[in-house]
VOMITOR-824145 format. One record per residue (C-alpha): residue number from 1; residue in one letter; z, y, x. Coordinates in steps of 0.02 Angstrom, whole numbers, plus 50000, padded with zeros to 5 digits. Each point is the difference from the previous one (the first is absolute). Last residue first. Layout:
N
NODE   k r    c3    c2    c1
NODE NUM A     Z     Y     X
...
This chain:
674
NODE   k r    c3    c2    c1
NODE 674 L 50801 48597 48415
NODE 673 A 49982 50001 49832
NODE 672 D 50153 50092 49972
NODE 671 R 50109 49957 50110
NODE 670 P 50192 50048 49981
NODE 669 I 50100 50127 50082
NODE 668 S 50147 49948 50115
NODE 667 E 50102 50131 50091
NODE 666 N 50105 49991 50138
NODE 665 W 50014 50172 50101
NODE 664 T 50123 50050 50145
NODE 663 R 50068 50166 50078
NODE 662 S 50058 50087 50151
NODE 661 A 50030 50184 50066
NODE 660 V 50088 50091 50105
NODE 659 R 49967 49846 50145
NODE 658 H 50081 50073 50177
NODE 657 G 49874 50000 50132
NODE 656 S 49995 50203 50013
NODE 655 E 49929 49984 49812
NODE 654 F 49939 49837 49927
NODE 653 A 49920 49957 49818
NODE 652 D 49999 49811 49953
NODE 651 M 49890 49943 49841
NODE 650 T 50000 49837 49928
NODE 649 A 49880 49916 49904
NODE 648 H 49988 49830 49892
NODE 647 V 49897 49943 49865
NODE 646 H 49955 49875 49894
NODE 645 F 49831 49973 49904
NODE 644 M 50060 49878 49877
NODE 643 G 49915 49851 49891
NODE 642 T 49929 49881 50123
NODE 641 D 50108 50066 50134
NODE 640 C 49967 50144 50098
NODE 639 T 50047 50111 50146
NODE 638 L 50000 50160 50080
NODE 637 T 50049 50057 50148
NODE 636 T 50047 50216 49999
NODE 635 S 50096 50063 50193
NODE 634 T 50047 50178 50028
NODE 633 R 50064 50057 50160
NODE 632 V 50042 50194 50023
NODE 631 H 50014 50111 50151
NODE 630 V 50092 50140 50074
NODE 629 D 50037 50082 50144
NODE 628 W 50026 50194 50019
NODE 627 D 50044 50130 50110
NODE 626 A 49894 49945 50172
NODE 625 R 49863 49931 49903
NODE 624 R 50001 49881 49867
NODE 623 F 49892 49904 49875
NODE 622 S 50000 49808 49939
NODE 621 M 49895 49885 49884
NODE 620 T 50032 49832 49979
NODE 619 W 49905 49869 49850
NODE 618 T 50001 49844 49948
NODE 617 S 49858 49933 49876
NODE 616 E 50042 49809 49966
NODE 615 G 49885 49890 49852
NODE 614 V 50064 49841 50021
NODE 613 P 49875 49852 49885
NODE 612 S 50084 49831 49971
NODE 611 T 49994 49984 49799
NODE 610 F 49794 49947 50010
NODE 609 D 50058 49868 50126
NODE 608 D 49838 49944 50095
NODE 607 A 50069 49979 50161
NODE 606 T 50165 50113 50033
NODE 605 S 49960 50216 49989
NODE 604 T 50021 50130 50101
NODE 603 Y 49944 50222 50019
NODE 602 R 50098 50103 50123
NODE 601 E 49968 50168 49997
NODE 600 H 50120 50113 50122
NODE 599 A 49959 50203 50026
NODE 598 R 50047 50083 50155
NODE 597 R 50019 50205 49981
NODE 596 G 50091 50095 50127
NODE 595 V 49983 50181 50043
NODE 594 E 50078 50118 50166
NODE 593 L 49998 50174 49949
NODE 592 D 50006 50147 50143
NODE 591 Q 49898 50100 49871
NODE 590 T 49880 50026 50092
NODE 589 D 49958 49854 50101
NODE 588 F 49998 49889 49826
NODE 587 R 50090 49863 50100
NODE 586 V 49928 49805 49952
NODE 585 T 50124 49853 50019
NODE 584 G 49915 49826 49975
NODE 583 L 49840 50007 49817
NODE 582 D 50048 49847 49936
NODE 581 K 49883 49917 49907
NODE 580 V 50040 49790 49969
NODE 579 I 49941 49895 49914
NODE 578 D 50029 49802 49995
NODE 577 L 49925 49875 49880
NODE 576 A 50090 49834 49971
NODE 575 A 49992 49833 49967
NODE 574 G 50113 49855 49965
NODE 573 Y 49961 49820 50023
NODE 572 D 50157 49928 50024
NODE 571 I 49950 49902 50163
NODE 570 L 49811 50081 50001
NODE 569 D 50068 50199 50039
NODE 568 R 49851 50105 49970
NODE 567 T 49992 50203 50068
NODE 566 V 49889 50112 49962
NODE 565 E 50058 50176 50131
NODE 564 W 49927 50168 49939
NODE 563 R 50084 50093 50136
NODE 562 Q 50032 50185 50047
NODE 561 E 50114 50078 50136
NODE 560 P 50008 50208 50041
NODE 559 P 50083 50017 50208
NODE 558 T 50156 50125 50018
NODE 557 I 49985 50168 50003
NODE 556 Q 49831 50053 49970
NODE 555 T 49980 50175 50033
NODE 554 T 49929 50106 49874
NODE 553 T 49877 50158 49962
NODE 552 L 49944 50069 49837
NODE 551 P 49811 49936 49984
NODE 550 A 49842 50122 50053
NODE 549 A 49942 50087 49884
NODE 548 G 49863 49853 49897
NODE 547 E 49800 49967 50062
NODE 546 P 49903 49836 49910
NODE 545 P 49850 49982 50075
NODE 544 E 49859 50079 49847
NODE 543 F 49936 49909 49899
NODE 542 A 49866 49878 50022
NODE 541 P 49829 49995 49906
NODE 540 L 49958 49914 49855
NODE 539 S 49927 49807 49985
NODE 538 D 49855 50015 49894
NODE 537 S 50033 49952 49810
NODE 536 E 49936 49834 49986
NODE 535 G 49970 49899 50166
NODE 534 A 50106 49842 49960
NODE 533 P 50004 50010 49811
NODE 532 R 50167 50027 49922
NODE 531 V 50071 49865 49917
NODE 530 P 50161 50000 49890
NODE 529 L 50042 49799 50016
NODE 528 V 50041 49907 49853
NODE 527 L 50058 49837 50035
NODE 526 R 49987 49878 49829
NODE 525 C 50088 49889 49879
NODE 524 P 49926 49935 49844
NODE 523 Q 49952 49826 50040
NODE 522 E 50141 49975 50157
NODE 521 H 50141 49921 49891
NODE 520 V 50134 50061 50164
NODE 519 T 50157 49885 49995
NODE 518 L 50144 50090 50058
NODE 517 Q 50163 49882 50074
NODE 516 T 50176 50113 49981
NODE 515 P 50133 50005 50150
NODE 514 Q 50152 50069 49853
NODE 513 P 50077 50161 50000
NODE 512 P 49855 50099 50048
NODE 511 P 49976 50058 50175
NODE 510 W 50042 50185 50041
NODE 509 A 49823 50061 50092
NODE 508 L 49969 50067 50167
NODE 507 P 50107 49859 50073
NODE 506 W 49966 49908 49921
NODE 505 Y 49791 49978 49901
NODE 504 S 50077 49843 49876
NODE 503 T 49858 49947 49895
NODE 502 S 49847 50003 50110
NODE 501 L 49813 50033 49982
NODE 500 S 49860 50015 50118
NODE 499 L 49851 50089 49990
NODE 498 R 49880 49993 50180
NODE 497 V 49837 50109 50021
NODE 496 R 49917 49904 50178
NODE 495 H 49912 50063 50103
NODE 494 G 49813 49988 50067
NODE 493 P 49942 50173 49989
NODE 492 P 50159 50112 49979
NODE 491 F 50130 50027 49885
NODE 490 A 50013 50206 49990
NODE 489 Q 50161 50074 49912
NODE 488 A 50039 50145 49903
NODE 487 V 50151 49960 49907
NODE 486 G 50142 50017 49836
NODE 485 N 50103 49870 49972
NODE 484 L 49990 49845 49890
NODE 483 H 50014 49979 49836
NODE 482 V 50033 49844 49907
NODE 481 T 49956 49985 49856
NODE 480 A 50063 49848 49887
NODE 479 R 49967 49900 49840
NODE 478 Y 50096 49847 49946
NODE 477 P 49997 49815 49980
NODE 476 R 50170 49896 49945
NODE 475 G 50048 49870 50114
NODE 474 P 50191 50099 49986
NODE 473 E 50006 50125 49887
NODE 472 L 50019 50160 50093
NODE 471 L 50109 50132 49965
NODE 470 D 49932 50179 49941
NODE 469 T 50116 50134 50072
NODE 468 E 49969 50182 49950
NODE 467 D 49969 50161 50068
NODE 466 T 49887 49933 50131
NODE 465 R 49868 49929 49861
NODE 464 N 49883 49887 49965
NODE 463 R 50021 49884 50206
NODE 462 R 50190 50058 49993
NODE 461 T 50056 49811 49980
NODE 460 L 49852 49971 50105
NODE 459 N 50061 50094 50152
NODE 458 L 49895 50057 50083
NODE 457 V 49946 50012 50209
NODE 456 G 49863 50133 50071
NODE 455 Y 49920 49978 50180
NODE 454 T 49877 50079 50105
NODE 453 V 49905 49961 50155
NODE 452 R 50092 49833 50088
NODE 451 T 49924 49985 50149
NODE 450 A 49945 49814 50028
NODE 449 S 49961 49883 50139
NODE 448 G 49878 49866 50016
NODE 447 D 49897 50030 50144
NODE 446 P 49859 50058 49868
NODE 445 A 50094 50163 49953
NODE 444 V 50074 49961 49829
NODE 443 D 50059 50175 49932
NODE 442 S 50168 49961 49887
NODE 441 L 50022 50066 49787
NODE 440 R 50184 49933 49960
NODE 439 A 50065 49977 49832
NODE 438 A 50183 49951 49933
NODE 437 V 50035 49914 49849
NODE 436 M 50166 50033 49917
NODE 435 A 50088 49877 49893
NODE 434 V 50137 50000 49852
NODE 433 P 50005 49873 49871
NODE 432 Q 49977 49851 50131
NODE 431 D 49874 49873 49987
NODE 430 A 49832 50168 50020
NODE 429 S 49833 49987 49907
NODE 428 V 49872 50122 50086
NODE 427 E 49827 50076 49926
NODE 426 L 49952 50134 50097
NODE 425 E 49914 50169 50089
NODE 424 I 50005 50048 50133
NODE 423 R 49999 50182 50053
NODE 422 P 49937 50127 50148
NODE 421 S 50018 50150 50031
NODE 420 G 49902 50109 50049
NODE 419 L 49865 50008 50171
NODE 418 I 49919 49863 50034
NODE 417 E 49885 49937 50128
NODE 416 L 49919 49862 50030
NODE 415 R 49848 49976 50157
NODE 414 A 49895 49861 49958
NODE 413 P 49988 49792 50000
NODE 412 L 50157 50002 49973
NODE 411 P 50090 49825 50060
NODE 410 E 50036 49882 49850
NODE 409 T 50115 50104 49863
NODE 408 E 50194 49952 50007
NODE 407 Y 50118 49942 49882
NODE 406 I 50155 49949 50043
NODE 405 L 50209 49942 49933
NODE 404 S 50133 50028 50109
NODE 403 G 50115 49929 50101
NODE 402 G 49885 49963 50163
NODE 401 D 49933 50182 49971
NODE 400 E 50132 50073 50078
NODE 399 E 49971 49916 50151
NODE 398 R 49860 50049 50002
NODE 397 Q 50008 50189 49943
NODE 396 D 50014 50078 50167
NODE 395 Y 50124 50115 50016
NODE 394 P 50014 50171 49851
NODE 393 L 50038 50167 50064
NODE 392 D 50216 50056 50061
NODE 391 P 49988 50017 50194
NODE 390 P 50153 50077 50045
NODE 389 A 49955 50140 49964
NODE 388 N 49831 50051 49875
NODE 387 Y 50084 50016 49864
NODE 386 S 49908 49893 49872
NODE 385 A 50061 49974 49848
NODE 384 W 50025 49850 49908
NODE 383 K 50060 49944 50174
NODE 382 G 49920 49860 50091
NODE 381 A 49920 49845 49899
NODE 380 F 50021 49886 50133
NODE 379 Q 50168 49893 49938
NODE 378 G 49919 50004 49824
NODE 377 V 49996 49829 49972
NODE 376 S 50145 49918 50066
NODE 375 L 50045 49978 49835
NODE 374 P 49915 49849 49948
NODE 373 S 49834 50039 49885
NODE 372 R 49983 49886 49871
NODE 371 V 49811 49990 49950
NODE 370 M 49875 49911 49882
NODE 369 Q 49807 50009 49961
NODE 368 A 49935 49972 49834
NODE 367 G 49814 49980 49981
NODE 366 A 49835 50100 49986
NODE 365 D 49837 49909 50059
NODE 364 G 49880 50090 50132
NODE 363 S 49947 50179 50050
NODE 362 A 49859 49963 50044
NODE 361 A 49875 50076 49888
NODE 360 S 50070 50190 50044
NODE 359 D 50025 50116 49900
NODE 358 E 50203 49983 49978
NODE 357 A 49974 50015 50226
NODE 356 T 50093 49845 50056
NODE 355 L 50171 50001 50076
NODE 354 R 50047 49809 50027
NODE 353 R 50175 49910 50013
NODE 352 S 49913 49888 49838
NODE 351 R 49934 50133 49887
NODE 350 L 50054 50192 50019
NODE 349 T 49868 50097 49935
NODE 348 Y 49977 50162 50085
NODE 347 A 49970 50158 49914
NODE 346 T 49916 50188 50107
NODE 345 D 50051 50148 49915
NODE 344 R 49880 50131 50061
NODE 343 V 50055 50170 50101
NODE 342 H 49872 50092 49999
NODE 341 P 50018 50082 49854
NODE 340 S 50160 50050 50080
NODE 339 P 50147 50035 49869
NODE 338 W 50038 50113 50066
NODE 337 T 49851 50135 50057
NODE 336 A 49932 50031 50133
NODE 335 E 50055 49898 50106
NODE 334 G 50008 49981 50188
NODE 333 V 50000 49890 50160
NODE 332 W 50084 50008 50155
NODE 331 R 49968 49890 50126
NODE 330 G 50099 49866 50087
NODE 329 P 50099 49913 50148
NODE 328 R 50170 49964 49939
NODE 327 E 50109 50078 50171
NODE 326 E 50158 49981 50073
NODE 325 Y 50018 49829 49871
NODE 324 S 50155 49912 49985
NODE 323 T 50045 49838 49934
NODE 322 S 49848 49910 50044
NODE 321 P 49849 49933 49939
NODE 320 P 49822 50020 50064
NODE 319 M 49902 50153 49905
NODE 318 S 49887 50025 49896
NODE 317 E 49931 50154 49984
NODE 316 Q 50116 50142 49884
NODE 315 M 49896 50101 49874
NODE 314 W 50105 50150 50034
NODE 313 A 50016 50110 49838
NODE 312 R 49934 50186 49943
NODE 311 L 50016 50012 49789
NODE 310 M 49937 50135 49917
NODE 309 P 49856 50053 50124
NODE 308 T 50017 50172 50072
NODE 307 D 49976 50171 49946
NODE 306 M 50149 50031 49933
NODE 305 A 50076 50062 50178
NODE 304 G 49848 50126 50026
NODE 303 N 50112 50137 50053
NODE 302 D 49980 50110 49854
NODE 301 V 50164 50085 50039
NODE 300 G 50109 50038 49829
NODE 299 K 50147 50001 50100
NODE 298 L 50107 49854 49928
NODE 297 W 49849 49867 49953
NODE 296 H 49871 50030 50120
NODE 295 D 50130 50069 50141
NODE 294 W 50124 49861 49979
NODE 293 W 49879 49863 49980
NODE 292 R 49902 50064 50173
NODE 291 V 50184 49970 50067
NODE 290 V 50045 49830 49939
NODE 289 E 49801 49984 50055
NODE 288 Q 50051 50023 50215
NODE 287 L 50162 49937 49947
NODE 286 Y 49884 49831 50015
NODE 285 G 49926 50005 50141
NODE 284 I 49963 49819 50005
NODE 283 A 50119 49858 50068
NODE 282 P 49880 49823 50013
NODE 281 G 50124 49927 50029
NODE 280 P 50112 49879 49940
NODE 279 E 50103 50107 49994
NODE 278 G 49952 50162 49920
NODE 277 L 50115 50150 50083
NODE 276 H 49858 50120 49932
NODE 275 P 49977 49890 49855
NODE 274 Y 50211 50007 49946
NODE 273 K 50078 49825 50003
NODE 272 H 50021 49826 49923
NODE 271 S 49869 49918 50077
NODE 270 W 49841 50074 50025
NODE 269 P 49822 49945 50015
NODE 268 G 49940 50148 49888
NODE 267 V 50005 50042 49800
NODE 266 L 49952 50194 49967
NODE 265 G 50004 50052 49796
NODE 264 K 49969 50169 49940
NODE 263 R 50013 50097 49831
NODE 262 P 49944 50140 49890
NODE 261 A 50131 49976 49827
NODE 260 D 49934 49857 49895
NODE 259 L 50107 49866 50048
NODE 258 H 49967 49805 49967
NODE 257 A 49835 49927 50109
NODE 256 L 50054 50121 50156
NODE 255 L 50209 49952 49981
NODE 254 R 49966 49805 50003
NODE 253 T 49888 50026 50142
NODE 252 V 50148 50078 50103
NODE 251 A 50143 49874 49914
NODE 250 N 49919 49845 50065
NODE 249 S 50050 50018 50184
NODE 248 Y 50164 50019 49985
NODE 247 G 50082 49823 50082
NODE 246 D 49926 50094 50203
NODE 245 A 49870 49909 50083
NODE 244 W 49842 50052 49893
NODE 243 G 50081 50170 50028
NODE 242 S 50018 50135 49912
NODE 241 S 49948 50197 49937
NODE 240 A 49993 50140 49845
NODE 239 L 49965 50148 49990
NODE 238 V 50071 50073 49815
NODE 237 P 49936 50144 49927
NODE 236 C 50094 50077 49849
NODE 235 R 50007 49911 49838
NODE 234 V 50107 49858 49999
NODE 233 A 50078 49944 49821
NODE 232 T 49809 49964 49931
NODE 231 Y 50045 49855 50114
NODE 230 D 50142 49927 49863
NODE 229 E 50101 49841 50041
NODE 228 C 49902 49993 50144
NODE 227 V 50128 50116 50072
NODE 226 S 50154 49881 50041
NODE 225 A 50126 50122 49994
NODE 224 H 50096 49931 49855
NODE 223 R 49909 49850 49968
NODE 222 W 50102 49872 50130
NODE 221 Y 50189 50045 49882
NODE 220 D 49899 50003 49864
NODE 219 D 49951 49805 49998
NODE 218 R 49891 49890 50100
NODE 217 R 50096 49852 50007
NODE 216 Q 50137 49945 50162
NODE 215 H 50110 50179 49975
NODE 214 R 50161 49938 50026
NODE 213 L 49973 49952 50160
NODE 212 W 49942 50173 50058
NODE 211 N 50161 50059 49981
NODE 210 L 50072 49885 50062
NODE 209 V 49879 50018 50164
NODE 208 W 50072 50175 50024
NODE 207 P 50135 49943 50072
NODE 206 D 50139 50124 49936
NODE 205 V 50000 50192 50061
NODE 204 S 50173 50092 49926
NODE 203 E 50144 49985 50127
NODE 202 L 49892 50034 50137
NODE 201 R 49883 50116 49938
NODE 200 E 50173 50120 49969
NODE 199 H 50085 49938 50163
NODE 198 W 49848 50084 50092
NODE 197 M 50002 50178 49886
NODE 196 E 50185 49986 50058
NODE 195 R 49981 49961 50178
NODE 194 W 49848 50138 50040
NODE 193 R 50113 50138 49893
NODE 192 D 50015 50071 50189
NODE 191 G 49862 50054 50038
NODE 190 V 49820 49941 49890
NODE 189 A 49855 50046 50162
NODE 188 S 50118 49947 50178
NODE 187 P 50127 49883 49863
NODE 186 D 49821 49898 49966
NODE 185 P 50019 49930 49832
NODE 184 P 50074 49804 50000
NODE 183 C 49891 49820 49963
NODE 182 T 50040 49925 49854
NODE 181 A 49857 50008 49877
NODE 180 Y 49893 49970 50157
NODE 179 A 50057 49835 50033
NODE 178 F 49993 49935 49821
NODE 177 M 49847 50065 49995
NODE 176 T 49931 49902 50139
NODE 175 G 50106 49836 49939
NODE 174 A 49891 50027 49798
NODE 173 E 49819 50025 50127
NODE 172 A 50048 49805 50057
NODE 171 L 50071 49929 49829
NODE 170 N 49851 50047 49874
NODE 169 D 49897 49959 50156
NODE 168 S 50030 49836 49958
NODE 167 L 49878 50036 49869
NODE 166 M 50021 49948 49838
NODE 165 A 49903 49904 49916
NODE 164 G 49914 50114 49832
NODE 163 G 49817 50020 50083
NODE 162 M 50091 50095 50136
NODE 161 Y 50199 50019 49956
NODE 160 H 50089 50117 50124
NODE 159 M 49905 50106 50123
NODE 158 D 49889 50065 49901
NODE 157 D 49826 49963 49913
NODE 156 H 50089 49919 49833
NODE 155 Y 50151 50082 49956
NODE 154 R 49995 50193 50087
NODE 153 D 49805 50020 49929
NODE 152 D 49926 50150 50075
NODE 151 T 50023 49952 50189
NODE 150 F 50003 50079 50162
NODE 149 S 49932 49968 50168
NODE 148 S 49946 50182 50032
NODE 147 I 49997 50189 49864
NODE 146 V 49955 50157 50028
NODE 145 I 50021 50084 49863
NODE 144 A 49944 50178 49925
NODE 143 R 50017 50136 49893
NODE 142 L 50178 50005 49956
NODE 141 S 50096 50171 49946
NODE 140 P 49996 49954 49824
NODE 139 P 50097 49835 50030
NODE 138 Q 49885 49870 49899
NODE 137 R 50095 49843 49983
NODE 136 A 49890 49887 50053
NODE 135 A 49995 50108 50171
NODE 134 V 50177 49951 49993
NODE 133 Q 49955 49795 50024
NODE 132 L 49845 50056 50115
NODE 131 A 50116 50093 50122
NODE 130 A 50146 49878 50000
NODE 129 F 49912 49861 50017
NODE 128 A 49894 50066 50142
NODE 127 G 50198 50026 50075
NODE 126 W 50046 49858 49980
NODE 125 S 49846 49887 50097
NODE 124 I 49929 50156 50072
NODE 123 G 49992 50197 49956
NODE 122 M 49943 50152 49909
NODE 121 M 50055 50117 49900
NODE 120 G 49888 50192 49974
NODE 119 T 50063 50163 49954
NODE 118 T 49914 50153 49925
NODE 117 G 50140 50159 49947
NODE 116 D 49928 50082 50196
NODE 115 C 50146 49930 50095
NODE 114 W 50092 50149 50133
NODE 113 P 50110 50105 49868
NODE 112 Q 50043 49795 49895
NODE 111 A 49988 49993 49826
NODE 110 S 49854 49871 50046
NODE 109 L 50156 49899 50115
NODE 108 W 50122 50034 49857
NODE 107 D 49902 49895 49850
NODE 106 L 49914 49882 50110
NODE 105 V 50187 49938 50053
NODE 104 E 50042 50004 49825
NODE 103 E 49862 49881 49974
NODE 102 A 50061 49871 50106
NODE 101 D 50171 50004 49972
NODE 100 T 49950 49964 49808
NODE  99 Q 49889 49873 50082
NODE  98 E 50155 49908 50103
NODE  97 R 50111 50052 49801
NODE  96 E 49890 49888 49934
NODE  95 L 49982 49855 50116
NODE  94 Y 49894 49956 50118
NODE  93 E 50099 49859 50126
NODE  92 D 50191 49962 49966
NODE  91 T 50189 50087 50004
NODE  90 L 49957 50124 50130
NODE  89 V 50168 50124 50007
NODE  88 G 50034 50147 50027
NODE  87 E 49952 50161 50134
NODE  86 S 49847 49981 50129
NODE  85 D 49996 49995 50152
NODE  84 G 49954 49852 50011
NODE  83 T 50010 49887 49855
NODE  82 G 50106 50040 49822
NODE  81 R 49876 50111 49932
NODE  80 L 49789 49966 50067
NODE  79 D 49991 50084 50181
NODE  78 A 49890 50146 49987
NODE  77 R 49852 50038 50128
NODE  76 V 49909 50138 49955
NODE  75 C 49842 50069 50086
NODE  74 A 49931 50189 49965
NODE  73 Y 49842 49992 50039
NODE  72 G 49854 50121 50094
NODE  71 H 49937 49865 50113
NODE  70 G 50147 50005 50114
NODE  69 A 50095 49913 49860
NODE  68 I 49882 49847 49991
NODE  67 Y 50059 49970 50190
NODE  66 P 50153 50044 49980
NODE  65 H 50006 49868 49868
NODE  64 H 49940 49857 50060
NODE  63 I 50030 49975 50165
NODE  62 S 50206 50033 49976
NODE  61 D 50004 49899 49835
NODE  60 R 49953 49847 50110
NODE  59 V 50172 50033 50131
NODE  58 S 50089 50066 49870
NODE  57 S 50010 49868 49909
NODE  56 L 50143 49931 50048
NODE  55 D 50110 50134 50058
NODE  54 G 49997 50168 49913
NODE  53 K 49874 49952 49854
NODE  52 R 50130 49853 49940
NODE  51 Y 49903 49865 49945
NODE  50 P 50031 50059 49795
NODE  49 I 49814 50071 49942
NODE  48 H 49927 50178 49961
NODE  47 E 49864 50030 50091
NODE  46 L 49944 50202 49891
NODE  45 I 49866 50094 50090
NODE  44 A 49989 50225 49942
NODE  43 P 49879 50093 49998
NODE  42 V 49996 50177 50072
NODE  41 P 50076 50135 50000
NODE  40 C 49933 50177 50124
NODE  39 D 50147 50095 50067
NODE  38 D 50125 49895 50055
NODE  37 S 49862 49877 49973
NODE  36 S 49906 50034 50173
NODE  35 V 50149 49875 50084
NODE  34 P 49932 49889 49954
NODE  33 R 50096 49863 49905
NODE  32 W 50101 49834 50067
NODE  31 I 50137 49985 49888
NODE  30 R 50166 49846 50004
NODE  29 A 50058 49982 49814
NODE  28 S 50160 49933 49937
NODE  27 L 50068 50009 49828
NODE  26 R 50132 50094 49924
NODE  25 V 50107 49916 49853
NODE  24 G 50063 50122 49858
NODE  23 D 49928 49922 49857
NODE  22 S 49834 50126 50011
NODE  21 M 49965 49951 50166
NODE  20 P 50014 50119 50134
NODE  19 M 49877 49977 50133
NODE  18 R 50119 50013 50187
NODE  17 V 49844 50010 50140
NODE  16 H 50082 49918 50170
NODE  15 D 49863 50003 50151
NODE  14 E 49897 50164 49969
NODE  13 Q 49861 49974 50099
NODE  12 K 49876 50160 50042
NODE  11 T 49814 49988 50033
NODE  10 T 49868 50063 50089
NODE   9 H 49814 50004 49894
NODE   8 P 49837 49950 50066
NODE   7 L 50068 49839 50070
NODE   6 N 49997 49980 50193
NODE   5 E 50102 49877 50045
NODE   4 I 49912 49841 49927
NODE   3 H 50039 49840 50078
NODE   2 R 49851 49870 49989
NODE   1 M 50055 49863 49922
């Protein structure tokens, strides 16, 4: 990345600006704005997230906010209430109070003498959720948003209940926020009140997974702030982006298809990262695109921001399977509208373990195929949302396919490109009332190696509606459609397309209560691929190289650690996945502050005992300077039996080596056809 020092505007920075809310709570923000805004007001851009502006998100913030401010904007990085240096407590995600706060922040910003009365919102992940959700509330000053790695559907297309099946990231993300919500504010920002504010958090926060487990169907809890409930509510222009390696690869195209407001979409090969920091590469000049967007919609500059195709997508070339890629070869393609008339559904029948073009005379006779997958299927699935650290993409699928029912094409006679979301139309029967199906699409090379291209999971009791449960009658055939995540992928000549079906996908998805035998009745079954004819619409020019402001300086005090280990014990048949993400200890040089963050996820099971899965999420967060030394340890463990989920959680807080707070939770919640 090019670090740009000479920007059009000289800026100044205010580190702890207090913004009053209507209930008396004050939120804390860091603001970068042009010096000239004292006399010539500028639009304000808000990023509203819980990830601690003073330390843990400060390096990332320092790259894009000063850069955008240097192009003539007031950039505001606000801590959500109950996080970082803001007052109050944070007890869950996307609450009504959070959105009211954001509206009040926008009102406050638009009234500042250095703001011209117009605002925008931006963010990745939580910040993108927040911007889209607030846009649907239509605050008067909000003129445009820029969002990356987000969803418009909090139940079906987030880390909670994919296809009505519970993801292990439901636990992992709950563990993340359990840790962040119990961290203290910084005394250098809030003064002597830091301890009082910290203990208010420690006494008020519960493990978030408890609430998420109380809502196993799509109910009003999930409908709240799911923009898909009413796309017409979003009226401001939207620049939306994501990555094919991210868990949020679907919402960009849904917004393009359903919004009436001006919108543009951008999907690269990236994991859960901003496109200018994109991994796998190539990273792009995203901040230049963002400034162009703001200039057009907030300043009225006629700069061609709307002249690009509605969707720009990275068409990925075939690659051998790997848990991490530095770069994904490919090319940028564009579609003027979405859905695109250039992308055509092409169906393949499922016949005797073969995929055959539906219009082919060689499709063969339909029969019935059975599959009963072991719990080991899914150990090489990777993360629901890749962060590319540690390496967390799916590995070679051959071992997974050994416990799956597979269908594949003959070697392709010509290049095949797909762009969009494949689907599998099935007719299946099960021997249990609760069952799931996981479907994977792989690129199989001539040497037999199999690279997973995309996948989907479906709780068959939610096959019709995710807000209702329809238990299966054992032996009775049911129609169901499994939607796979969106992707742009090229399959070379000589490769095969493989569809793999399994009845478990642990630990990515929590398994059903009992092992299940699934029978696939082939006659009506189809794989439908969104085929984009190779060469359709010429490739687009490359983006500008990534650039941003020089990042905040830090010093690594103790080394980081990253692990992704799959182990099996062939004595007691135990299996485990251990994921360690440890930043080590980092000193933020300008603050003389040392910060540590260590997360350990562990997922275990025994043989094919479907009540044996255990998920654990353990975090340690530490903050230290000469006169201040605190750390918090949080742990959440999720177990199950055939009828219940069981949560055991602990929180211990320490000041100067002494425990100052300790809480324990033990709660059981009924399984609702999961």
